[in-house]
C-alpha positions, -999 to +999 in steps of 0.1 A: +506-280-469+502-251-445+483-255-412+449-239-416+413-245-407+406-257-443+434-282-442+426-298-409+406-326-427+438-335-445+459-339-413+465-374-399+450-374-363+473-403-353+502-379-351+485-348-336+454-339-317+432-321-343+404-298-331+367-305-339+348-282-363+324-272-335+352-254-316+353-227-343+318-217-335+326-209-298+322-173-287+351-151-277+353-151-239+388-139-235+407-108-245+444-115-243+471-088-245+502-105-259+510-130-287+541-145-271+549-182-268+544-183-230+508-173-233+503-197-262+520-225-243+503-220-209+470-201-205+460-208-241+470-244-236+446-248-207+417-231-225+422-252-256+423-284-235+391-274-217+373-265-250+382-300-264+364-315-234+333-293-237+343-271-207+347-234-206+337-232-243+352-199-252+380-187-275+405-160-272+408-127-292+444-116-290+457-081-290+490-075-307+502-043-290+537-041-305+544-031-341+545-060-366+524-080-389+496-104-378+500-123-412+515-155-396+484-159-375+460-148-402+474-172-428+468-202-404+435-190-390+454-185-357+460-222-354+493-234-341+510-267-330+523-272-295+548-300-293+552-312-257+585-329-251+603-339-220+600-359-188+571-362-163+576-384-132+608-396-148+589-409-179+593-395-214+564-374-228+558-367-265+525-351-275+515-329-305+484-306-302+469-283-328+456-255-306+424-237-317+421-215-286+428-183-305+400-170-327+419-140-342+448-117-336+441-080-338+467-052-342+461-025-317+479+000-340+457-007-370+423-019-355+419-004-320+382+002-325+377-035-332+392-042-298+368-017-282+339-035-299+350-067-282+348-048-249+311-044-254+304-081-260+282-100-235+303-131-240+336-115-227+345-127-192+383-126-189+413-104-197+447-121-197+481-104-202+517-109-206+533-076-218+567-084-203+579-069-170+580-034-185+544-036-197+529-028-163+541+008-159+522+040-153+521+065-181+498+094-176+480+096-209+445+101-224+426+069-231+410+085-261+442+079-281+439+055-309+453+034-293+466+044-259+503+038-256+506+019-224+491-014-214+473-001-183+457+026-204+445+001-229+429-019-201+413+012-188+399+021-222+384-014-226+368-012-191+354+022-198+339+011-231+323-019-213+310+002-184+292+025-208+278-004-229+263-022-199+254+009-178+277-001-151+260-033-142+278-054-116+274-085-138+294-069-166+326-068-146+356-089-158+382-111-142+416-097-152+447-118-148+482-105-152+510-130-158+539-106-161+569-117-140+567-091-113+555-095-077+518-086-072+514-082-109+475-080-107+475-055-078+500-033-096+479-033-128+448-025-108+466+004-090+478+019-123+444+015-140+427+034-111+453+061-111+448+066-148+410+068-143+417+097-120+441+113-144+415+111-172+389+126-148+364+098-154+332+097-134+332+085-099+306+058-106+330+042-132+359+043-108+337+026-082+326+000-108+363-008-115+369-016-079+337-034-070+327-053-101+361-063-116+386-087-101+423-081-107+443-113-099+479-118-091+492-149-109+524-169-113+532-187-145+558-215-147+565-234-179+595-234-202+582-226-237+613-221-259+591-214-290+601-223-325+628-249-325+660-248-345+658-254-383+667-291-381+643-299-353+616-279-369+620-298-402+619-331-384+587-322-365+570-309-397+579-340-415+564-361-387+533-340-386+528-338-424+523-300-427+541-267-424+534-246-393+551-211-390+538-208-354+549-242-342+562-241-306+579-267-283+572-268-246+581-289-216+554-311-199+555-293-166+529-265-163+517-242-135+494-213-136+487-202-100+460-176-097+451-156-067+413-157-065+381-168-048+351-189-057+338-161-079+370-162-099+370-200-100+334-199-115+346-178-144+378-199-149+360-232-156+390-244-176+408-250-143+387-282-139+406-300-167+442-297-155+458-298-121+484-273-135+458-245-129+456-236-092+431-210-079+438-201-043+434-172-019+472-172-013+496-183-041+528-173-022+537-209-015+539-216-053+561-185-057+585-196-029+588-231-043+596-218-077+619-190-067+639-211-042+639-246-056+638-240-093+653-205-098+676-207-067+690-240-077+696-227-112+714-196-098+737-215-074+745-242-099+751-219-129+786-208-120+798-242-110+785-259-141+797-232-165+832-230-150+832-269-153+829-265-190+793-278-191+772-258-216+735-268-209+714-277-179+705-311-194+741-319-198+748-311-161+722-338-153+743-364-171+774-354-150+771-375-118+790-350-096+768-320-107+736-341-106+744-351-070+752-315-061+719-303-075+699-330-058+717-325-024+715-287-026+677-289-030+671-316-004+697-307+023+699-269+022+672-252+002+641-272+011+645-268+049+654-231+046+626-218+024+614-187+043+577-198+041+556-225+058+560-255+035+560-292+043+587-318+034+561-335+012+556-303-008+593-295-012+601-331-022+573-332-048+584-299-063+621-309-062+612-340-082+596-319-109+627-297-110+649-328-116+627-338-145+628-303-160+666-300-156+671-334-173+647-326-202+666-337-233+645-315-256+653-282-239+686-264-247+690-242-216+724-226-216+741-220-182+757-188-195+722-174-201+713-182-165+742-160-153+724-129-168+721-104-139+738-130-117+741-106-087+705-096-086+695-133-087+719-140-058+704-112-037+668-120-044+668-158-046+697-169-024+702-143+004+668-150+021+676-188+020+711-183+034+699-160+063+670-184+072+693-214+071+716-198+097+686-188+117+674-224+118+706-244+119+734-220+129+760-237+107+776-233+072+754-246+043+783-260+023+765-264-010+753-228-009+788-217+001+802-234-030+776-217-052+787-183-037+823-192-044+816-201-080+797-168-084+827-148-071+850-166-095+827-161-125+823-124-117+861-119-114+866-095-144+896-104-165+895-075-188+872-047-201+865-037-237+846-005-239+815-009-218+817-047-218+833-069-191+849-103-197+859-131-174+884-158-180+887-193-164+910-222-175+914-207-210+876-200-214+867-164-220+831-152-215+810-121-214+797-110-180+761-097-184+756-081-150+748-045-141+773-049-112+803-058-134+820-024-129+818-030-091+836-063-094+861-048-118+868-021-092+869-045-063+895-067-081+916-036-090+916-023-054+919-055-034+938-080-056+942-113-037+917-101-011+890-096-037+867-124-026+868-115+011+863-079+003+832-085-017+818-109+010+824-083+037+808-054+018+777-047+040+764-020+017+766-043-014+747-072+003+724-051+025+734-074+054+766-084+073+776-118+060+806-118+085+780-124+113+772-158+097+796-180+116+822-196+093+805-186+061+831-161+047+859-186+056+841-215+039+834-195+007+869-182+005+884-217+009+861-230-019+869-199-040+906-206-038+900-242-048+879-232-079+906-207-089+931-236-087+909-257-110+897-281-084+859-281-090+856-319-094+876-325-062+854-300-043+822-316-055+835-350-046+843-339-011+808-325-006+794-358-015+818-377+008+811-354+037+774-359+033+778-397+034+800-395+065+777-371+083 
């Protein structure tokens, strides 16, 4: 039995939350650009939850901008199951939800005029997007194309259609929330939309309406939504549920959608009332800092250590006492007090506890090797500000961060090159280095040999700062680097724990 609106009455509600028939009568209040699992597992999750509680009371028309069929959605009346699995406050969570948030999925290539018709609806209140990091780019093009190529041009076309339909009334303006993983995502989208309006030589009154009657919001999304599970897990879940679902997705319990907005925005986003995971605030930078430093930064510093230790996944690292202790101490002793933003110990402790739950989630297969993708960029963006601020505050070596740096240097030590691909090797383990700076490390090793680690650390141009000015840091990293090369990761981790106890 396939999941569909017609088959809902045949599904056992003891195993899954089933939507009420009345939800299918709700108007389309949201136009969403993107069909991906993150949107379905986070913004759409909140809207579905609110609709089930009689709040917000609006569904989502989804725009599929990329080529490809919408048949999977059409065959299931855009219903899909979200299977929540993991830990919350240290306790296991298992919940199945049939989401009825999406009313339909429309192909921009085949039915652009249908999307422009939605733009003229009095019910429409909100545009949400996740078009990946490359989606918010400026392409000077006409918005009369069917459809426009770029995402900002599509948004401009929708807004222009709406402006004409409502004669530029202030009340017809929309809230537009970008969730793409770039800083100031909403502001950048607004800037490109306004530039395109000028390029298309649209009337001044329309350009003024964009700026005065519409609100473009920066936002931060944080939830791991792996999507469709492996074949065995999928078969087990569908057997448990009693139906087939080609759109079934798994997700962790943790959820955060931080939206930069005021009371006007909050009034539109009524669904925020049903879940503390939706945060609407004038400044969301604190949420970005907590995520980038404690979650992403801990991932980055731990990835080389864990991978070189022969541990494949994040969850398996949390069953290794040495690595678990390293991760916990790294967050508590060095990252939390050095976050370059005004945060309280209560805030960092609470967030660090959620990170521990997420890392230990037995249902998420998060490979350490994948976390080393663009390792160098992550070290520079996530870790350097922490390191510099730590020295500013404490004027001593952060030993856990130093070990993370050492493992990074060992991981990036290129063993051999095949064509344009670079490979590392450690204790008989060969691996692909997926980093745009791999050639730099290859050249450093060739030129400097045994002085490779020190040479990289002392490269001011590479780091954009002089790490040799940080008292004792280069020496501490080099000592830990030598020990990792010698195969002494367990002993080094043990000594970190011992030194903490004796401190």
